[in-house]
C-alpha positions as CSV (number, residue, x, y, z in Angstrom):
1,M,2.6,26.6,-1.3
2,K,3.8,25.5,-4.6
3,E,1.2,25.3,-7.4
4,N,-0.2,21.7,-7.6
5,K,1.2,20.1,-10.8
6,E,-0.6,16.8,-9.7
7,E,-3.8,16.6,-8.1
8,L,-4.7,14.1,-5.5
9,T,-8.3,14.1,-6.3
10,R,-9.4,10.5,-6.5
11,V,-8.5,7.7,-3.9
12,T,-8.0,4.6,-6.0
13,Q,-7.5,1.9,-3.3
14,V,-8.2,1.1,0.4
15,G,-5.7,-1.4,1.9
16,I,-6.7,-3.8,4.5
17,I,-4.1,-5.8,6.8
18,V,-5.5,-9.1,7.6
19,K,-4.0,-12.1,9.7
20,N,-5.5,-14.6,7.3
21,I,-6.1,-13.7,3.7
22,E,-8.0,-16.8,2.8
23,E,-10.5,-16.3,5.6
24,S,-10.9,-12.5,4.9
25,I,-11.7,-13.4,1.3
26,K,-14.4,-15.7,2.3
27,A,-16.1,-12.9,4.4
28,W,-15.5,-10.3,2.0
29,E,-16.9,-12.3,-1.0
30,K,-19.9,-13.2,1.0
31,L,-20.5,-9.4,1.8
32,L,-19.9,-8.1,-1.7
33,G,-21.3,-11.0,-3.6
34,M,-18.3,-11.0,-5.6
35,K,-15.2,-13.0,-6.2
36,A,-11.6,-11.7,-5.2
37,S,-8.6,-11.8,-7.4
38,Q,-6.5,-14.7,-7.2
39,I,-4.0,-14.5,-4.2
40,V,-0.7,-13.3,-5.2
41,K,2.5,-12.9,-3.5
42,T,4.6,-9.6,-3.7
43,E,7.9,-10.4,-5.5
44,P,11.2,-11.1,-3.9
45,L,13.6,-8.4,-3.0
46,E,15.9,-9.0,-6.1
47,K,12.9,-7.7,-8.0
48,T,11.3,-5.2,-5.8
49,K,14.4,-3.7,-4.4
50,M,12.0,-3.0,-1.4
51,K,13.4,-0.8,1.2
52,Y,11.8,-0.4,4.7
53,R,12.8,2.6,7.0
54,G,15.9,3.0,4.6
55,K,17.3,-0.4,4.5
56,F,16.6,-3.5,2.1
57,S,14.0,-5.8,3.3
58,E,12.7,-9.3,2.5
59,G,9.4,-8.2,3.8
60,R,6.6,-9.7,1.5
61,A,2.9,-10.0,1.6
62,K,-0.1,-12.1,0.1
63,L,-2.5,-9.8,-1.8
64,A,-5.9,-10.0,-3.0
65,F,-8.2,-7.4,-4.8
66,F,-11.9,-6.6,-4.9
67,Q,-12.4,-4.2,-7.9
68,L,-15.5,-2.3,-7.2
69,E,-17.1,0.4,-9.4
70,N,-15.2,3.4,-7.7
71,I,-12.3,1.8,-5.9
72,T,-10.3,-1.2,-5.1
73,I,-10.3,-3.1,-1.9
74,E,-6.7,-4.7,-1.2
75,L,-6.4,-7.2,1.5
76,I,-2.8,-7.7,2.5
77,E,-1.4,-10.5,4.6
78,P,2.1,-9.8,5.8
79,I,4.8,-12.6,5.5
80,G,8.5,-12.6,5.5
81,G,10.6,-9.8,7.0
82,P,10.2,-6.3,8.2
83,S,7.5,-4.2,6.5
84,T,5.0,-1.6,6.9
85,W,2.3,-4.4,6.8
86,K,4.0,-6.6,9.5
87,D,4.5,-3.7,11.7
88,F,1.0,-2.3,11.5
89,L,-0.3,-5.9,12.1
90,E,1.9,-6.1,15.3
91,K,0.9,-2.8,16.6
92,H,-2.7,-2.6,15.6
93,G,-4.2,-5.9,14.6
94,E,-6.3,-6.1,11.4
95,G,-7.6,-2.8,9.9
96,I,-7.3,-0.2,7.3
97,H,-3.8,0.3,6.6
98,H,-3.7,2.9,4.0
99,I,-5.5,4.8,1.1
100,A,-3.7,4.8,-2.3
101,F,-3.5,7.4,-5.2
102,N,-2.2,6.8,-8.7
103,I,0.5,9.5,-9.4
104,K,2.6,10.5,-12.3
105,S,6.0,11.2,-10.7
106,M,7.1,9.5,-7.6
107,E,10.0,11.7,-6.8
108,A,8.0,14.9,-7.3
109,M,5.2,13.5,-4.9
110,K,7.9,12.6,-2.4
111,E,9.3,16.1,-2.4
112,R,5.5,17.6,-2.1
113,L,5.1,15.2,0.9
114,K,8.4,16.6,2.6
115,E,7.2,20.0,2.5
116,I,4.5,19.0,4.9
117,N,6.9,16.9,7.1
118,V,5.6,13.6,5.6
119,L,8.3,10.9,5.1
120,V,8.4,7.7,3.1
121,E,8.7,4.6,5.3
122,Q,8.6,1.6,2.7
123,E,9.1,1.8,-1.0
124,G,9.7,-0.6,-3.9
125,K,8.9,-1.8,-7.3
126,F,6.4,-4.3,-8.7
127,T,6.0,-5.7,-12.3
128,G,4.6,-2.6,-14.2
129,G,5.3,0.1,-11.7
130,A,6.4,1.2,-8.1
131,Y,5.0,2.2,-4.8
132,A,5.7,4.3,-1.8
133,Y,4.0,4.3,1.6
134,T,4.3,7.2,4.1
135,S,5.2,6.9,7.6
136,P,2.2,6.2,10.0
137,N,3.5,9.1,12.1
138,N,2.5,12.2,10.1
139,P,0.1,15.1,10.2
140,L,-2.3,13.6,7.6
141,G,-3.4,11.0,10.3
142,I,-3.3,8.1,7.9
143,I,-0.6,6.1,5.7
144,I,-0.9,7.1,2.0
145,E,0.2,4.9,-0.8
146,L,1.7,6.4,-3.9
147,L,1.3,4.2,-7.0
148,T,2.9,4.7,-10.4
149,H,2.3,2.5,-13.6
150,Q,4.4,2.3,-16.5
């Protein structure tokens, strides 16, 4: 195996798919005793250049975040066209969708994943960075999100 030039030593986020983000926020706020971030919508295709299964997609989501001491909890309500979020909700219902790692090089990490037969299912850009989700059908047993920040 190639030398690890970038270590995946800290999970930075857990993403949870929800049907109704407003209701989920209320429950999480009550449990955690803290407020969520303001709900934001992912940016449109013109900005994100989002691809799902190799094709451009209008899939979007409403997002809210809880910044804990050691990790961020991300709530995700799918809206719009095809996406990993919508697919997950339709197949599994609400639940943990992914764990995320901050990385330095998206292309290098995608190559590293290919070496263990893990492919990217969805990827796109956001203001200040880019993301990629692995396919759920992989030997790791979970979807991983890769995040880069500029």
